[in-house]
MARBA-3410 file (N, C-alpha, C, O; in Angstrom, 1 decimal):
265
-104.5,131.7,71.7,-105.3,131.6,70.4,-106.4,132.4,70.6,-107.4,132.1,71.3 ~ -106.1,133.7,70.0,-107.5,134.4,70.1,-108.8,134.2,69.3,-108.7,133.3,68.5 ~ -109.5,134.7,69.4,-110.9,134.8,68.6,-111.3,136.0,68.0,-111.4,137.0,68.7 ~ -111.7,136.2,66.7,-112.4,137.4,66.2,-114.0,137.6,66.8,-114.5,136.7,67.6 ~ -114.6,138.9,66.3,-115.6,139.3,67.1,-117.0,138.2,66.3,-118.2,138.3,66.5
-116.3,137.3,65.5,-117.3,136.3,64.7,-117.1,134.8,65.7,-117.8,133.8,65.6 ~ -116.2,134.9,66.4,-115.8,133.7,67.0,-114.9,132.7,66.2,-114.7,131.6,66.7 ~ -114.2,133.0,65.1,-113.2,132.4,64.5,-111.8,132.4,65.2,-111.2,133.5,65.6 ~ -111.2,131.2,65.4,-109.8,131.7,65.9,-108.7,132.4,65.2,-108.5,132.3,64.0 ~ -108.1,132.9,65.9,-107.0,133.9,65.0,-105.8,133.2,65.8,-106.0,132.5,66.9
-104.7,133.4,65.2,-103.2,133.2,65.4,-102.4,134.3,65.4,-102.5,135.1,64.5 ~ -101.7,134.5,66.4,-101.0,135.8,66.6,-99.2,135.1,66.9,-98.9,134.5,67.9 ~ -98.3,135.4,65.8,-97.2,134.9,66.1,-96.2,136.2,66.5,-96.6,137.3,66.0 ~ -95.3,136.2,67.1,-94.4,137.7,67.4,-93.0,136.6,66.6,-92.7,135.5,66.6 ~ -92.4,137.8,66.0,-90.9,137.2,65.4,-89.8,138.3,65.6,-90.1,139.5,65.4
-88.8,137.8,66.0,-87.5,138.3,66.7,-86.2,138.0,65.8,-86.0,136.8,65.3 ~ -85.3,139.0,65.8,-84.1,138.4,64.8,-83.2,139.6,65.6,-83.6,140.6,66.2 ~ -81.4,138.9,65.4,-80.6,139.6,66.2,-80.7,140.1,67.2,-80.6,141.3,67.4 ~ -80.9,139.0,68.3,-81.1,139.4,69.7,-79.9,139.7,70.4,-79.9,140.6,71.2 ~ -78.9,139.3,70.2,-77.4,139.9,70.7,-77.4,140.1,71.7,-77.1,141.3,72.1
-77.7,138.9,72.9,-77.6,139.5,74.0,-78.8,139.7,74.8,-78.9,139.2,75.9 ~ -79.8,140.3,74.4,-80.8,140.9,75.0,-81.9,139.8,75.7,-83.1,139.6,75.3 ~ -81.4,139.3,76.8,-82.5,138.0,77.4,-83.7,138.7,78.0,-84.8,138.3,78.0 ~ -83.4,139.8,78.5,-84.3,140.5,79.6,-85.9,140.7,78.4,-87.0,140.3,78.7 ~ -85.3,141.4,77.2,-86.7,141.8,76.4,-87.1,140.4,75.9,-88.2,140.1,75.7
-86.1,139.4,75.7,-86.3,137.9,74.9,-87.5,137.5,75.7,-88.6,137.4,75.2 ~ -87.3,137.4,76.8,-88.5,136.6,77.7,-89.6,137.0,78.1,-90.3,136.5,78.9 ~ -90.0,138.2,77.2,-91.3,138.9,77.7,-91.7,138.8,76.0,-92.8,139.3,75.7 ~ -90.9,138.2,74.8,-91.3,138.6,73.6,-92.6,137.8,73.2,-93.3,138.3,72.3 ~ -93.0,136.9,73.6,-93.9,136.4,73.2,-95.4,136.8,73.9,-96.5,136.5,73.5
-94.9,137.5,75.0,-96.6,138.0,75.4,-97.7,138.4,74.7,-97.4,139.3,73.9 ~ -98.8,138.0,74.6,-100.0,138.3,73.8,-99.9,137.3,72.7,-100.9,137.2,72.0 ~ -99.0,136.6,72.5,-98.8,135.8,71.2,-99.2,134.4,71.3,-99.4,134.1,72.4 ~ -99.4,133.4,70.3,-99.4,131.9,70.6,-98.2,131.5,70.5,-98.0,130.5,71.2 ~ -96.8,132.0,69.6,-95.6,131.3,69.7,-94.8,132.3,69.4,-95.3,133.3,68.9
-93.4,132.4,69.7,-92.2,133.0,69.2,-91.7,132.4,68.3,-91.5,131.2,68.3 ~ -91.3,133.3,67.4,-90.2,132.8,66.2,-88.7,133.8,66.4,-88.7,135.0,66.7 ~ -87.5,132.9,66.1,-86.4,133.7,66.5,-85.4,133.3,65.1,-85.2,132.2,64.6 ~ -84.9,134.5,64.7,-84.3,134.1,63.5,-82.7,134.6,63.6,-82.1,135.4,62.8 ~ -82.3,134.1,64.7,-81.4,134.2,65.3,-80.3,135.1,65.4,-80.7,136.2,65.2
-78.9,135.2,65.7,-78.0,135.6,66.2,-77.9,136.1,67.6,-77.6,137.2,68.0 ~ -78.2,135.0,68.2,-78.4,135.2,70.0,-77.1,135.7,70.7,-77.1,136.4,71.7 ~ -75.7,135.2,69.9,-74.5,135.9,70.5,-74.2,137.4,70.6,-74.7,138.0,69.7 ~ -73.6,137.8,71.1,-73.0,139.1,71.2,-71.6,139.1,71.4,-71.0,139.0,72.5 ~ -70.9,139.4,70.0,-69.5,139.5,70.0,-68.9,140.8,70.1,-68.0,140.9,70.9
-69.4,142.0,69.6,-69.2,143.2,69.7,-70.5,144.1,69.4,-71.0,143.9,68.3 ~ -70.9,144.9,70.1,-72.3,145.6,70.3,-71.6,146.7,69.2,-70.5,147.2,69.7 ~ -71.9,147.2,67.9,-71.6,148.2,67.3,-72.0,149.8,67.8,-71.5,150.8,67.5 ~ -73.0,149.4,68.5,-73.7,150.9,69.2,-73.0,151.2,70.5,-72.8,152.3,71.0 ~ -72.5,150.0,71.2,-72.1,150.2,72.8,-70.6,149.4,72.6,-70.5,148.2,72.7
-69.8,149.9,72.3,-68.5,149.1,72.2,-68.0,148.3,73.5,-67.1,147.5,73.6 ~ -68.6,148.8,74.5,-68.5,148.2,75.9,-68.7,146.7,76.0,-68.0,146.0,76.8 ~ -69.9,146.3,75.0,-70.7,145.1,75.5,-70.2,143.9,74.3,-69.9,144.3,73.2 ~ -70.3,142.9,74.6,-69.9,141.6,74.2,-68.6,140.9,74.4,-67.8,141.5,75.2 ~ -68.2,139.8,73.7,-67.1,138.8,73.9,-66.0,139.6,73.8,-65.2,139.6,74.7
-65.9,140.4,72.6,-64.6,140.8,72.1,-64.3,142.1,73.4,-63.5,141.8,74.3 ~ -64.8,142.9,73.4,-64.4,143.9,74.8,-64.3,143.5,75.9,-63.8,144.2,76.8 ~ -64.9,141.9,76.3,-64.5,141.7,77.4,-63.3,141.0,77.5,-62.7,140.7,78.6 ~ -62.7,140.7,76.2,-61.5,140.4,76.3,-60.3,141.1,75.9,-59.1,140.8,76.3 ~ -60.6,141.9,75.2,-59.3,142.8,74.7,-59.7,144.4,75.0,-58.8,145.3,74.8
-60.7,144.8,75.3,-61.2,146.5,75.9,-61.6,147.2,75.0,-61.7,146.9,73.9 ~ -62.2,148.3,75.5,-62.8,149.0,74.6,-62.5,149.6,73.4,-63.0,149.7,72.3 ~ -61.1,150.1,74.1,-60.3,150.7,72.9,-59.8,149.9,71.7,-59.3,150.3,70.7 ~ -60.0,148.7,72.1,-59.5,147.8,71.0,-60.8,147.6,70.3,-60.9,147.3,69.1 ~ -61.8,147.7,71.1,-63.0,147.3,70.2,-63.6,148.8,69.4,-64.2,148.8,68.3
-63.3,149.9,70.1,-63.5,151.0,69.1,-62.3,150.9,67.9,-62.6,151.6,67.0 ~ -61.3,150.3,67.9,-60.4,150.2,66.5,-61.0,149.4,65.7,-61.3,149.9,64.6 ~ -61.3,148.2,66.0,-61.9,147.4,65.1,-63.0,147.5,64.6,-63.2,146.9,63.6 ~ -64.1,148.4,65.3,-65.3,148.8,64.6,-64.8,149.8,63.5,-65.3,149.8,62.3 ~ -63.8,150.7,64.1,-63.5,151.7,62.9,-63.2,151.4,61.8,-63.5,152.1,60.8
-62.4,150.3,61.6,-61.6,149.3,60.7,-62.9,148.5,59.8,-63.3,148.6,58.6 ~ -63.1,148.1,60.5,-64.5,147.4,59.7,-65.6,148.0,59.1,-66.1,147.6,58.0 ~ -66.2,149.3,59.8,-67.0,150.2,59.0,-66.3,151.0,57.8,-67.0,151.2,56.8 ~ -64.9,151.3,57.9,-64.3,151.6,56.6,-63.8,150.5,55.8,-62.9,150.7,55.0 ~ -64.4,149.3,55.9,-64.1,148.2,55.1,-62.5,147.9,55.0,-62.3,147.3,53.9
-61.6,148.1,55.6,-60.7,147.7,55.9,-60.2,146.8,56.4,-59.4,147.0,57.3 ~ -60.6,145.4,56.0,-60.9,144.0,56.5,-59.8,143.5,57.2,-59.7,143.1,58.4 ~ -58.6,143.8,56.0,-57.3,143.1,56.3,-56.8,143.6,57.7,-56.6,142.8,58.6 ~ -56.7,144.8,57.7,-56.1,145.5,59.0,-57.0,145.2,60.1,-56.6,145.3,61.3 ~ -58.3,144.8,59.7,-59.0,144.2,61.4,-58.7,143.0,61.4,-58.4,142.5,62.5
-58.6,142.4,60.5,-57.9,140.9,60.6,-56.4,140.8,61.4,-56.0,140.0,62.2 ~ -55.8,141.7,60.9,-54.5,141.6,61.4,-54.3,142.3,62.9,-53.3,142.1,63.6 ~ -55.3,143.1,63.5,-55.2,143.6,64.6,-55.9,142.6,65.6,-55.6,142.5,66.8 ~ -57.0,141.7,65.1,-57.3,140.4,65.9,-56.7,139.5,66.0,-56.9,138.7,66.9 ~ -55.6,139.2,65.0,-54.6,138.3,65.2,-53.6,138.6,66.2,-53.3,137.7,66.9
-53.2,139.7,66.4,-52.5,140.1,67.3,-53.0,140.2,68.6,-52.3,139.7,69.6 ~ -54.3,140.8,68.9,-54.8,140.5,70.0,-54.9,138.8,70.3,-54.4,138.2,71.3 ~ -55.6,138.3,69.5,-55.4,136.7,69.9,-54.3,136.6,70.3,-54.3,136.4,71.5 ~ -53.4,136.6,69.9,-52.0,136.2,69.8,-51.5,136.1,71.6,-51.0,135.2,72.3 ~ -51.8,137.4,71.8,-51.7,137.7,73.6,-52.7,136.6,74.4,-52.2,136.3,75.5
-53.6,136.1,74.1,-54.6,135.8,75.0,-53.7,134.6,75.6,-53.8,134.5,76.8 ~ -52.8,133.7,75.0,-52.2,132.5,75.6,-52.9,131.3,75.9,-52.6,130.6,76.8 ~ -54.1,131.1,74.9,-54.9,129.8,75.0,-55.5,129.7,73.7,-55.5,130.6,72.9 ~ -56.1,128.6,73.3,-56.7,128.2,72.3,-57.8,129.4,72.2,-58.4,129.8,73.1 ~ -57.9,129.8,70.6,-59.0,131.0,70.7,-60.1,130.1,70.5,-61.0,130.5,71.2
-60.3,129.0,69.8,-61.8,128.6,69.8,-62.1,128.4,71.4,-63.0,129.1,71.9 ~ -61.5,127.6,72.0,-62.0,127.2,73.5,-62.3,128.6,74.1,-63.5,128.6,74.6 ~ -61.6,129.7,74.2,-62.1,130.8,74.8,-63.3,131.6,74.2,-63.9,132.4,74.9 ~ -63.6,131.4,72.9,-64.8,131.7,72.2,-65.8,130.8,72.7,-66.7,131.4,73.3 ~ -65.8,129.6,72.6,-66.9,128.9,73.0,-67.0,129.0,74.5,-68.2,129.0,74.9
-66.3,129.1,75.1,-66.8,129.2,76.6,-67.7,130.5,76.9,-68.7,130.5,77.7 ~ -67.1,131.6,76.3,-67.9,132.9,76.4,-69.1,132.7,75.5,-70.0,133.4,75.9 ~ -69.4,131.8,74.4,-70.5,131.6,74.0,-71.4,130.9,74.9,-72.5,131.3,75.3 ~ -71.0,129.8,75.1,-71.8,128.7,76.3,-72.5,129.7,77.4,-73.5,129.4,78.0 ~ -71.9,130.8,77.7,-72.2,131.5,78.9,-73.1,132.5,78.6,-73.7,133.0,79.5
-73.4,133.1,77.2,-74.3,133.8,76.8,-75.7,132.8,76.4,-76.8,133.2,76.6 ~ -75.4,131.5,75.8,-76.2,130.6,75.5,-77.1,130.2,76.6,-78.4,130.1,76.4 ~ -76.7,129.9,77.5,-77.3,129.4,78.8,-78.4,130.4,79.2,-79.5,130.1,79.7 ~ -77.8,131.6,79.0,-78.7,132.8,79.5,-80.2,133.2,78.2,-81.4,133.4,78.5 ~ -79.7,133.1,77.1,-80.8,133.1,76.1,-81.4,132.1,76.1,-82.6,132.3,76.1
-81.1,130.9,76.1,-81.9,129.6,75.7,-82.9,129.6,77.1,-84.1,129.4,77.0 ~ -82.5,129.8,78.1,-83.3,130.4,79.2,-84.4,131.1,79.3,-85.3,130.7,80.1 ~ -84.4,132.3,78.5,-85.3,133.1,78.3,-86.2,133.0,77.4,-87.1,133.8,77.3 ~ -86.0,131.8,76.4,-87.0,131.8,75.6,-88.1,131.1,76.0,-88.1,130.0,76.6 ~ -89.3,131.9,75.5,-90.8,131.4,76.1,-91.1,129.9,75.2,-90.3,129.4,74.4
-92.2,129.4,75.4,-92.8,128.0,74.8,-94.1,128.2,74.4,-95.0,128.6,75.1 ~ -94.3,128.1,73.1,-93.4,127.4,71.9,-92.4,128.6,71.6,-92.7,129.8,71.6 ~ -91.4,128.2,71.4,-90.6,128.9,70.3,-89.9,128.1,69.2,-89.3,127.0,69.4 ~ -90.0,128.8,67.9,-89.4,128.1,67.0,-88.1,129.0,66.2,-88.3,130.0,65.5 ~ -87.1,128.5,66.3,-85.8,129.2,66.0,-84.8,128.4,64.9,-84.8,127.2,64.7
-84.0,129.4,64.3,-82.9,129.3,63.4,-81.9,130.1,63.8,-81.9,131.1,64.6 ~ -80.8,129.6,63.2,-79.3,130.1,63.5,-79.0,131.6,62.8,-79.4,131.8,61.6 ~ -78.5,132.4,63.3,-77.8,133.4,62.7,-76.5,133.3,62.0,-76.1,132.1,61.8 ~ -75.8,134.1,61.6,-74.5,133.8,61.1,-73.3,134.0,62.2,-72.2,133.5,62.1 ~ -73.7,134.7,63.3,-72.7,134.7,64.4,-73.2,133.3,65.3,-72.3,133.0,66.1
-74.1,132.7,65.3,-74.4,131.8,66.2,-73.5,130.4,66.0,-72.9,130.3,64.9 ~ -73.4,129.5,66.7,-72.6,128.2,66.8,-73.6,127.1,67.0,-73.9,126.8,68.2 ~ -74.2,126.3,65.8,-75.3,125.6,65.5,-74.9,124.2,66.6,-75.6,123.6,67.4 ~ -73.5,124.0,66.4,-72.9,122.8,67.3,-73.3,122.8,68.9,-73.3,121.8,69.6 ~ -73.5,124.2,69.3,-73.9,124.1,70.8,-75.4,124.1,70.9,-75.8,123.9,72.0
-76.3,124.3,70.0,-77.6,124.8,70.4,-78.5,123.5,70.8,-79.5,123.6,71.4 ~ -78.1,122.1,70.4,-78.6,121.0,70.9,-78.6,121.0,72.8,-79.5,120.7,73.5 ~ -77.3,121.3,73.1,-77.0,121.2,74.4,-77.8,122.3,75.3,-78.0,122.1,76.5 ~ -78.3,123.4,74.7,-79.3,124.4,75.4,-80.6,124.6,75.3,-81.4,124.9,76.2 ~ -80.9,124.4,74.0,-82.5,124.5,73.6,-83.4,123.1,74.2,-83.3,122.0,73.8
-84.1,123.8,75.1,-85.3,122.9,75.8,-86.3,122.5,75.3,-86.3,122.8,74.1 ~ -87.3,121.8,75.6,-88.2,121.2,75.2,-89.3,121.9,74.7,-90.1,121.3,74.0 ~ -89.5,123.2,75.0,-90.2,124.2,74.5,-89.6,125.0,73.2,-90.2,126.0,72.7 ~ -88.5,124.4,72.8,-88.0,125.6,71.4,-87.7,124.3,70.6,-87.1,123.4,71.1 ~ -88.1,124.5,69.4,-88.1,123.9,68.1,-86.8,124.3,67.3,-87.2,125.3,66.7
-85.7,124.1,66.9,-84.9,124.4,66.4,-85.1,123.9,64.8,-85.6,122.8,64.7 ~ -84.8,124.4,63.9,-85.0,124.3,62.3,-84.0,124.9,61.6,-83.6,126.0,62.1 ~ -83.7,124.3,60.4,-82.8,124.7,59.4,-83.2,124.1,58.0,-83.2,122.8,58.0 ~ -83.6,124.6,57.1,-83.6,123.8,55.7,-84.9,122.7,56.3,-84.9,121.5,56.1 ~ -85.8,123.5,57.0,-87.1,122.4,57.5,-88.5,123.4,57.4,-88.5,124.7,57.3
-89.4,122.6,57.5,-90.7,123.1,57.8,-91.6,122.9,59.1,-91.6,121.8,59.7 ~ -92.5,123.8,59.6,-93.4,123.6,60.4,-94.5,124.1,60.3,-94.4,125.2,59.7 ~ -96.0,123.6,60.8,-97.0,124.3,60.5,-97.4,124.9,61.9,-97.4,124.2,63.0 ~ -97.7,125.8,61.9,-98.4,127.0,62.9,-99.5,127.2,62.3,-99.6,127.4,61.1 ~ -100.6,127.3,63.2,-102.4,127.9,63.2,-102.3,127.8,61.5,-102.2,128.8,60.9
-102.4,126.5,60.9,-102.6,126.2,59.9,-101.7,126.8,58.8,-101.8,126.4,57.7 ~ -100.9,127.6,59.1,-99.9,128.1,57.6,-98.6,127.3,57.9,-98.4,126.7,58.9 ~ -98.1,127.3,57.1,-96.5,126.1,56.9,-95.5,127.4,56.9,-95.6,128.3,56.1 ~ -94.6,127.1,57.7,-93.4,128.1,57.8,-92.0,127.2,57.5,-91.7,126.1,58.0 ~ -91.1,128.0,56.6,-90.2,127.2,56.4,-89.1,128.1,57.1,-89.3,129.3,57.2
-87.9,127.5,57.5,-86.8,127.9,58.1,-85.3,127.6,57.4,-84.9,126.5,57.2 ~ -84.6,128.7,57.2,-83.3,128.5,56.5,-82.4,129.7,57.5,-82.7,130.8,57.8 ~ -81.2,128.8,58.0,-80.6,129.7,59.5,-79.1,129.8,58.5,-78.8,129.3,57.4 ~ -78.4,130.6,59.3,-77.1,130.9,58.7,-76.9,131.9,58.2,-77.9,132.6,58.1 ~ -75.7,132.5,57.5,-75.4,133.5,56.4,-74.4,133.1,55.1,-73.9,131.9,55.1
-74.2,133.8,54.4,-73.2,133.6,53.5,-71.8,134.3,53.7,-71.6,135.2,54.5 ~ -70.7,133.5,52.8,-69.3,134.1,53.3,-69.3,135.1,52.9,-69.8,135.4,51.8 ~ -68.5,136.0,54.0,-68.3,137.4,53.7,-66.8,137.1,54.3,-66.3,136.1,54.7 ~ -66.1,138.7,54.1,-64.5,138.9,54.8,-64.6,139.0,56.1,-63.5,139.0,56.7 ~ -66.0,139.2,56.9,-66.1,139.0,58.2,-65.8,137.8,59.1,-65.4,137.7,60.3
-66.1,136.6,58.2,-65.7,135.4,58.8,-66.5,135.1,59.8,-65.9,134.4,60.6 ~ -67.6,135.3,60.0,-68.5,135.0,61.1,-68.6,133.6,61.6,-68.0,132.9,60.9 ~ -69.2,133.1,62.6,-69.1,131.4,62.6,-69.7,130.6,61.8,-69.2,129.6,61.3 ~ -71.2,131.1,61.7,-71.8,130.3,60.5,-72.1,130.8,59.7,-73.3,131.3,59.7 ~ -71.2,130.8,58.4,-71.4,131.0,57.1,-71.0,130.0,56.3,-70.0,129.3,56.5
-72.0,129.9,55.3,-71.7,128.9,54.5,-71.8,129.1,52.7,-72.3,129.9,52.0 ~ -71.1,128.2,52.3,-71.3,128.5,50.7,-72.5,128.5,49.8,-73.1,127.5,49.7 ~ -72.8,129.6,49.2,-74.0,129.4,48.3,-75.0,128.4,47.9,-76.3,128.3,47.9 ~ -73.9,127.5,47.4,-74.7,126.2,47.0,-75.3,125.6,47.9,-76.2,125.0,47.5 ~ -75.1,125.5,49.4,-75.2,124.7,50.8,-76.5,125.7,50.8,-77.7,125.4,50.6
-76.2,126.9,50.9,-77.5,127.5,51.1,-78.6,127.5,50.2,-79.7,127.7,50.6 ~ -78.5,127.5,49.2,-79.3,127.5,48.0,-80.2,125.9,48.0,-81.3,125.7,47.5 ~ -79.4,124.9,48.9,-80.2,123.6,48.6,-81.0,123.6,49.7,-81.8,122.7,49.9 ~ -80.8,124.6,50.8,-81.5,124.6,52.1,-82.9,125.3,51.8,-83.8,124.9,52.4 ~ -83.0,126.3,50.8,-83.8,127.1,50.3,-84.9,126.1,49.6,-86.1,126.0,49.7
-83.9,125.2,48.8,-84.8,124.3,48.0,-85.8,123.1,48.7,-86.8,122.7,48.3 ~ -84.9,122.7,49.9,-85.6,121.9,50.4,-86.7,122.4,51.3,-87.6,121.6,51.5 ~ -86.8,123.3,51.8,-88.0,124.0,52.3,-89.1,124.4,51.4,-90.2,124.8,51.8 ~ -88.9,124.3,50.0,-90.2,124.2,49.1,-90.9,125.2,49.2,-90.3,126.2,49.5 ~ -92.4,125.2,48.9,-93.4,126.3,49.2,-93.8,126.1,50.1,-94.3,125.0,50.4
-93.8,127.4,51.0,-94.4,127.8,51.9,-95.6,128.8,52.5,-96.2,129.4,51.6 ~ -95.8,128.9,53.4,-96.9,130.3,53.6,-95.8,131.5,54.2,-96.1,132.7,54.2 ~ -95.0,131.2,54.5,-94.1,132.2,55.3,-92.6,131.5,55.4,-92.4,130.4,56.0 ~ -91.6,132.4,54.7,-90.3,132.1,54.5,-89.6,132.7,55.8,-89.5,133.9,55.9 ~ -89.1,131.9,56.6,-88.2,132.7,57.6,-86.6,132.4,57.6,-86.2,131.4,58.2
-85.6,133.4,57.0,-84.3,133.2,57.1,-83.9,134.4,58.0,-84.4,135.4,58.4 ~ -82.6,133.9,58.2,-81.6,134.9,58.9,-81.5,136.0,58.1,-81.8,137.1,58.6 ~ -81.0,136.0,56.7,-80.4,137.0,55.8,-81.8,137.4,54.9,-82.8,136.6,54.7 ~ -81.5,138.6,54.4,-82.4,138.7,53.8,-82.4,138.5,51.9,-81.3,138.4,51.4 ~ -83.4,138.5,51.3,-83.1,138.2,49.5,-82.2,139.2,49.0,-82.3,140.4,49.4
-81.2,139.0,48.1,-80.5,140.0,47.2,-81.2,140.9,46.8,-81.5,140.7,45.6 ~ -81.5,141.8,47.3,-82.2,143.2,46.7,-81.4,144.4,47.2,-81.1,144.2,48.4 ~ -80.9,145.5,46.8,-80.2,146.2,47.4,-80.7,147.2,48.5,-79.9,147.6,49.4 ~ -81.8,147.5,48.4,-82.7,148.4,49.4,-82.8,147.7,50.6,-82.9,148.3,51.7 ~ -82.7,146.1,50.7,-83.0,145.3,51.7,-81.5,144.9,52.7,-81.4,144.7,53.9
-80.4,144.9,51.7,-79.3,144.5,52.4,-78.5,145.5,52.7,-77.4,145.1,53.2 ~ -78.6,147.1,52.4,-77.9,148.1,52.6,-78.2,148.2,54.2,-79.4,148.1,54.7 ~ -77.0,148.5,55.0,-77.1,149.0,56.2,-76.7,150.3,56.1,-75.6,150.7,55.6 ~ -78.0,151.0,56.7,-77.4,152.5,56.8,-76.6,153.3,57.5,-76.2,154.5,57.2 ~ -76.3,152.6,58.7,-75.2,153.0,59.9,-74.0,152.3,59.7,-73.0,152.9,60.0
-73.7,151.1,59.3,-72.8,150.5,58.9,-72.1,151.0,57.7,-70.9,150.8,57.5 ~ -73.0,151.8,56.8,-72.6,152.0,55.4,-71.9,151.0,54.7,-70.7,151.1,54.4 ~ -72.7,150.1,54.5,-72.3,148.6,53.5,-73.4,147.7,53.3,-74.4,147.3,54.1 ~ -73.1,147.3,52.2,-74.2,146.4,51.6,-73.9,145.0,52.5,-72.8,144.4,52.3 ~ -74.6,144.5,53.2,-74.5,143.1,53.9,-74.9,142.1,52.6,-75.3,142.5,51.5
-74.6,140.8,52.9,-74.7,139.9,52.1,-76.1,139.3,52.2,-76.5,138.8,53.2 ~ -76.7,139.3,50.9,-78.0,138.7,50.8,-78.1,137.6,50.2,-77.0,137.3,49.7 ~ -79.0,136.9,49.9,-79.2,135.4,48.9,-79.9,135.6,47.7,-81.0,136.0,47.6 ~ -79.1,135.3,46.7,-79.8,135.4,45.3,-80.9,134.0,45.4,-82.1,134.1,45.2 ~ -80.2,133.0,45.9,-81.2,131.8,45.9,-82.6,131.9,46.6,-83.6,131.3,46.3
-82.6,132.9,47.8,-83.8,133.3,48.3,-84.4,134.0,47.8,-85.6,133.8,47.9 ~ -84.1,135.3,46.9,-84.7,136.0,46.2,-85.5,135.2,44.7,-86.6,135.5,44.3 ~ -84.7,134.3,44.2,-85.4,133.3,43.1,-86.4,132.6,43.7,-87.5,132.4,43.1 ~ -86.1,132.2,45.2,-87.4,131.4,45.5,-88.6,131.8,46.2,-89.5,131.0,46.6 ~ -88.6,133.3,46.2,-89.5,134.1,46.3,-90.2,134.3,45.4,-91.3,134.0,45.5
-89.7,134.9,44.1,-90.2,134.9,42.9,-91.0,133.6,42.4,-92.0,133.6,41.8 ~ -90.5,132.7,42.8,-91.0,131.4,42.1,-92.1,130.7,43.1,-93.2,130.4,42.6 ~ -91.9,130.5,44.3,-92.9,130.1,45.1,-94.1,130.9,45.6,-95.2,130.3,45.9 ~ -93.9,132.5,45.8,-94.8,132.9,46.1,-95.4,133.2,47.6,-96.6,133.4,47.9 ~ -94.3,132.9,48.5,-95.0,132.8,49.8,-96.0,133.7,50.1,-96.5,134.0,49.1
-96.6,134.3,51.2,-97.3,135.2,51.9,-96.3,136.2,52.4,-96.4,137.4,52.2 ~ -95.5,135.6,53.0,-94.1,136.6,53.5,-92.9,135.9,53.6,-92.6,134.7,53.8 ~ -92.1,137.1,53.3,-90.6,136.4,53.6,-90.0,137.4,54.9,-90.0,138.6,54.9 ~ -89.6,136.7,56.0,-89.2,137.6,57.5,-87.7,137.0,57.6,-87.4,135.9,57.4 ~ -86.8,138.0,57.8,-85.8,137.8,58.1,-85.2,139.3,58.9,-85.9,140.3,59.1
-83.8,139.1,59.1,-83.2,140.1,60.0,-81.9,140.3,59.4,-81.8,140.5,58.1 ~ -80.7,140.3,60.2,-79.4,140.6,59.6,-79.2,142.0,59.6,-78.5,142.5,60.4 ~ -79.6,142.7,58.7,-79.4,144.1,58.9,-80.0,144.8,59.6,-81.2,145.0,59.7 ~ -79.1,145.5,60.3,-79.7,146.3,61.4,-80.3,147.6,61.3,-81.1,148.1,62.1 ~ -79.9,148.0,60.3,-80.3,149.7,60.1,-80.5,149.4,58.4,-79.6,149.9,57.7
-81.6,148.8,57.9,-81.7,148.8,56.4,-82.3,150.1,56.0,-82.8,150.9,56.7 ~ -82.1,150.3,54.7,-82.6,151.4,54.1,-84.0,151.1,53.9,-84.8,152.1,53.8 ~ -84.4,149.8,53.8,-85.8,149.8,53.5,-86.2,148.6,54.5,-85.7,147.5,54.3 ~ -87.1,148.7,55.4,-87.4,147.8,56.2,-88.4,146.7,55.7,-88.2,145.6,56.2 ~ -89.4,146.9,54.8,-90.4,146.2,54.0,-90.5,146.6,52.4,-90.4,147.7,51.9
-90.8,145.7,52.0,-91.3,146.0,50.5,-92.0,144.6,50.1,-92.0,143.6,50.6 ~ -92.8,145.0,48.8,-93.4,143.6,48.2,-92.5,143.1,47.0,-92.0,144.0,46.3 ~ -92.3,141.7,46.8,-91.6,141.3,45.7,-92.8,140.5,45.1,-93.4,139.7,45.8 ~ -93.3,140.7,43.9,-94.5,140.1,43.6,-95.4,139.9,44.7,-95.5,140.9,45.5 ~ -96.1,138.8,44.9,-96.8,138.4,45.6,-96.7,138.5,47.2,-97.6,138.3,48.0
-95.3,138.8,47.5,-95.0,138.5,48.7,-94.3,139.7,49.5,-93.4,140.4,49.0 ~ -94.8,139.8,50.8,-94.4,140.9,51.5,-93.2,140.4,52.4,-93.2,139.5,53.2 ~ -92.0,141.3,51.9,-90.5,140.8,52.7,-90.5,141.8,53.6,-90.6,143.0,53.4 ~ -90.3,141.4,54.8,-90.2,142.2,56.2,-88.8,142.1,57.0,-88.3,140.9,57.1 ~ -88.1,143.0,57.4,-86.9,143.1,58.3,-87.7,143.0,59.5,-88.5,144.0,59.5
-87.8,142.2,60.4,-88.5,142.0,61.4,-87.7,142.7,62.8,-88.2,142.7,63.9 ~ -86.5,143.2,62.4,-86.0,144.5,63.1,-84.7,143.6,64.1,-84.6,142.4,64.4 ~ -83.8,144.9,64.6,-82.5,144.5,65.3,-83.3,144.6,66.7,-83.6,145.7,67.2 ~ -83.5,143.1,67.2,-84.2,142.9,68.5,-83.3,143.6,69.8,-83.8,144.3,70.6 ~ -81.9,143.4,69.8,-81.1,143.7,70.3,-81.4,145.3,70.9,-81.3,145.5,72.1
-81.7,146.2,70.1,-81.9,147.7,70.0,-83.2,147.7,70.6,-83.4,148.0,71.7 ~ -84.1,147.5,69.7,-85.5,147.9,69.7,-86.3,146.8,71.1,-87.3,147.3,71.7 ~ -85.9,145.5,71.5,-86.5,145.1,72.6,-88.2,144.6,71.8,-88.9,144.0,72.6 ~ -88.7,144.8,70.7,-89.8,144.6,70.4,-89.9,143.8,69.4,-89.4,144.1,68.3 ~ -90.5,142.7,69.5,-91.3,141.9,68.3,-91.9,142.3,67.2,-92.4,143.5,67.1
-91.9,141.7,66.3,-92.6,142.3,65.0,-93.9,140.9,65.1,-93.7,139.8,65.6 ~ -95.0,141.3,64.7,-96.2,140.7,65.1,-97.1,140.3,63.8,-97.5,141.2,63.1 ~ -97.3,139.1,63.6,-98.1,138.7,62.5,-99.4,138.0,62.8,-99.3,137.3,63.8 ~ -100.6,138.0,62.3,-101.5,137.4,62.7,-102.4,137.4,61.3,-102.5,138.2,60.3 ~ -103.2,135.9,61.6,-104.2,135.7,60.6,-105.3,134.9,61.2,-106.3,134.6,60.6
END
């Protein structure tokens, strides 16, 4: 904890989201801060910027990765699912077991890179059932829960809402809203997905609107936290904007930038 020129202590937090396999920079992400907050998506299934990276190309090759990215970007989700089904049909093993083995390998590296202390919640591509196996004593996992850091209350809600992409941790709107409600009034509201605002949910590279949460937007308007922090949208049309009294910030695509977003008070 740093001090101001007057001698009063200051708290500095670094925040990351959408780590997607970037363990090297994750290990350094807390440097100069009192704590690290991670808003999920540790797993890398497929890198849309480099189709050779991730679980999908490791299993099925870069050409198939190129094709499935092309289909998804064109919103031809049914064709993308058909291609995926054909590819998985040739694996000759249980799909869930193959994915879990690959995710375990990535989680071992990601959780080993977390500095102490880290406060983390799940992203939509994460597998929450595996986190207790890998989270060490310096990592606090929160979902629909609150924690105090430096005198401020932080609320955490993980996961995403249901989409045609069918990623691992997508939940119903009602379940997500219940977690938002459970968090209640906080100073900083930390989620993986953004509030449902067009400028915050549109990805300029993928050329599509990602799913944001209306319940989160309503909670921001009702409870007026100082900050709403989130990720999920890798190249947003707008990175930050105010909703009433709340500063809403997309903390960035950490896999690409390698740089945390800093909050100090």
